[in-house]
C-alpha positions in Angstrom: 15.5 50.8 -53.1 16.2 53.1 -50.1 19.1 50.7 -48.3 17.4 49.4 -44.6 20.9 51.6 -43.0 18.7 54.6 -43.9 15.6 53.8 -43.6 15.2 55.4 -39.4 12.8 53.5 -37.9 13.5 54.8 -34.7 13.5 58.2 -34.7 11.1 60.9 -35.8 12.1 64.6 -37.3 10.5 67.2 -35.5 9.7 70.5 -36.7 8.8 73.7 -35.5 7.9 76.2 -37.3 6.3 79.4 -37.5 4.6 81.8 -40.6 8.3 79.7 -42.5 5.9 78.1 -44.7 9.0 78.5 -48.1 12.2 77.7 -44.9 9.6 74.4 -44.3 9.3 72.8 -48.0 12.8 73.4 -48.5 13.4 71.5 -46.0 11.4 68.8 -45.7 13.1 68.7 -49.9 16.8 68.3 -48.6 15.9 65.4 -46.9 13.7 64.0 -49.4 16.9 64.5 -51.0 19.4 62.4 -48.7 17.0 59.8 -49.2 16.8 59.9 -45.9 13.5 58.1 -43.9 11.8 58.5 -40.8 9.8 56.1 -39.0 7.2 59.4 -38.1 7.6 63.3 -39.0 6.0 65.9 -36.9 5.4 69.5 -38.0 4.4 71.4 -34.8 3.5 75.0 -35.9 3.1 77.8 -33.7 -0.5 79.9 -35.3 1.2 81.3 -37.8 -0.4 83.2 -41.3 -3.2 81.6 -42.9 -1.4 82.1 -45.8 1.5 79.5 -44.5 -0.8 77.9 -43.1 -2.7 77.3 -46.7 1.2 76.2 -48.3 2.0 73.5 -44.8 -1.3 71.9 -45.7 -0.6 71.0 -49.7 3.4 70.2 -48.7 1.4 67.6 -45.8 0.1 66.2 -48.8 3.6 65.7 -50.4 5.1 64.0 -47.7 2.1 62.8 -45.0 2.8 64.0 -42.1 1.3 65.0 -38.5 0.7 68.5 -38.9 0.2 70.0 -34.9 -1.7 73.2 -35.0 -2.6 76.2 -32.0 -4.8 79.3 -32.1 -2.4 80.6 -30.5 1.0 82.0 -30.9 2.3 80.6 -27.0 6.6 81.2 -27.8 9.2 77.9 -28.5 9.3 77.0 -25.4 5.2 75.6 -25.4 5.8 75.2 -29.6 8.6 72.8 -28.8 6.5 70.2 -25.7 3.3 70.5 -27.8 5.9 68.8 -31.2 7.8 65.9 -28.1 4.6 65.4 -27.0 3.2 64.0 -29.3 6.6 61.5 -30.2 5.8 57.9 -29.8 9.3 56.9 -31.3 12.8 56.2 -29.0 14.4 59.0 -30.6 13.8 62.7 -31.4 16.2 64.3 -35.2 14.9 68.5 -33.3 15.0 70.8 -36.4 13.5 74.7 -36.3 12.4 75.3 -40.3 14.6 78.0 -41.4 17.6 74.7 -41.9 18.1 72.5 -44.3 20.4 68.9 -44.0 23.2 69.4 -46.3 25.0 66.9 -48.7 26.4 63.9 -46.8 24.2 64.0 -43.6 23.0 60.5 -43.4 25.2 59.0 -43.0 26.7 61.0 -39.8 23.2 61.1 -38.5 23.7 56.9 -39.2 26.5 57.4 -36.7 25.2 60.0 -34.4 22.0 57.6 -33.8 24.2 54.0 -33.7 26.6 56.5 -30.6 22.6 56.7 -29.0 22.1 52.7 -29.0 25.4 52.2 -27.3 25.7 54.2 -24.8 22.8 54.1 -22.6 24.7 57.4 -21.1 24.8 60.7 -24.1 21.6 62.4 -23.9 22.2 63.7 -27.2 23.9 64.3 -30.0 24.6 68.1 -31.3 25.4 68.3 -34.8 25.8 72.2 -35.5 27.0 75.7 -33.8 27.7 78.9 -34.3 30.7 77.9 -32.0 33.0 74.3 -31.9 32.2 73.8 -27.7 35.2 75.0 -26.3 36.3 71.7 -24.1 35.8 68.4 -26.8 37.4 65.2 -25.9 37.8 62.6 -29.4 34.6 60.2 -29.5 33.9 58.4 -32.3 33.0 58.9 -36.5 33.5 62.3 -36.0 32.2 63.3 -33.1 33.6 64.2 -29.5 32.5 64.2 -26.0 31.9 67.0 -24.7 32.6 68.4 -21.0 32.4 70.2 -18.4 33.7 71.6 -15.3 33.3 74.6 -13.4 36.8 74.3 -13.2 37.4 75.4 -16.4 38.2 78.6 -17.9 35.0 80.6 -20.8 31.7 80.9 -19.7 31.0 79.6 -24.0 31.6 76.0 -21.3 27.8 76.9 -20.4 26.9 75.7 -23.6 26.0 72.1 -23.4 22.9 72.1 -24.9 21.7 73.8 -28.4 17.9 74.5 -29.9 19.8 74.0 -33.5 19.7 71.3 -35.1 20.3 68.0 -32.8 19.5 64.6 -32.2 18.2 63.1 -28.6 16.3 60.1 -26.7 12.4 61.4 -26.6 12.4 60.8 -23.5 14.9 63.4 -22.9 11.6 65.6 -21.4 11.3 63.6 -18.0 14.4 63.8 -17.3 15.4 66.8 -17.7 11.8 69.0 -17.7 9.6 70.6 -20.0 10.8 73.9 -22.3 9.8 76.8 -20.0 6.5 78.5 -22.1 6.1 82.0 -21.4 9.7 82.8 -22.4 11.5 84.3 -25.5 12.9 82.2 -27.2 16.2 83.2 -26.0 15.4 82.5 -22.5 14.5 79.6 -23.0 16.7 77.7 -24.2 18.3 79.3 -21.9 16.7 77.1 -18.7 16.8 73.8 -21.3 20.9 74.5 -21.0 20.9 75.2 -16.8 18.6 72.3 -16.5 20.9 70.3 -18.4 24.3 70.8 -17.0 22.1 70.1 -13.0 20.7 67.4 -14.2 24.0 65.5 -15.5 23.7 65.7 -18.6 25.7 63.7 -21.3 26.5 65.5 -24.8 28.5 64.5 -28.1 28.9 67.6 -30.6 30.4 66.6 -34.3 33.9 67.7 -35.2 32.8 69.8 -38.2 29.9 71.2 -36.6 29.4 73.6 -39.9 29.1 70.5 -42.2 25.2 68.8 -41.7 23.8 71.5 -42.1 23.5 75.4 -42.9 21.4 78.0 -41.5 18.6 79.3 -44.4 18.0 82.7 -44.0 16.0 84.6 -46.7 15.5 87.2 -47.2 11.3 86.4 -48.3 11.5 84.6 -44.5 14.0 86.2 -42.6 14.5 85.4 -39.5 11.7 85.6 -36.5 14.2 86.0 -33.8 14.2 88.6 -32.0 17.9 89.3 -29.7 19.4 91.5 -27.4 21.2 93.6 -29.5 23.3 94.3 -26.8 24.7 90.2 -27.4 25.6 91.0 -30.6 27.8 94.9 -29.8 31.0 95.1 -30.1 31.8 97.3 -28.2 35.0 96.3 -26.0 33.4 97.9 -23.4 30.1 96.3 -23.5 31.7 92.8 -24.7 34.1 92.4 -21.3 31.3 93.5 -19.6 29.0 91.1 -20.7 31.4 89.0 -19.8 32.2 89.4 -16.4 27.9 89.4 -16.7 27.0 85.9 -18.2 30.4 84.2 -16.1 28.6 85.2 -12.7 24.9 84.0 -14.1 25.3 81.4 -15.8 27.9 80.0 -12.0 24.5 81.7 -9.5 22.1 79.9 -11.8 23.7 76.2 -12.6 23.8 76.7 -9.0 20.4 77.8 -7.6 18.2 78.3 -11.4 14.8 75.5 -11.4 12.0 75.0 -14.2 
């Protein structure tokens, strides 16, 4: 029998999906294997191919989630908005379909939810990142509070929000606005990041930030995210120019950008 502490009735697991039904299956199975039970599960699909939809219909019979579909691919921003609008619980665990929780996630999620309930000023708890947030203040249970100050050095301080797996209040978009639509996934994430900073969002960051989720890209279902090749360049001149540009752009947008 699942302990009551691990039946997260006040949380919706919101999963965005596009053409990666096997990855979706792995994600749902991983949560089930950890005995993570949520008040509801919502899969928001962005007009996947029929073969993937057929697979999702099969999975729906097993995992009993609510499926939201659309006839036209409208991008990640629209897909998140569509899913978030359907959430009926106070808290949302947001995960894209190409992530999987690692064994032990359940206990740390329980603590994250507890911290969110105890602290009205915390808007988000982040579980995964490519790199550690640079300015952290130790908090509780292996989480730290993210610190943002425009005077702190480095452009990486701006990455205060991320679309990577996180827990948030379901009223998140009421405070920070909906995700920008009609742009690619990177721009949608960027606009939300700026809005989060402008509206003085507060968040926690898990210190061992790559121990709760794995980013599970397979050769059968590679990532559908297309990123700017210049951003991945290791050329030192390009890296230096990119760093200067980012710092100027972030500061400009923080003062002027609006949804």
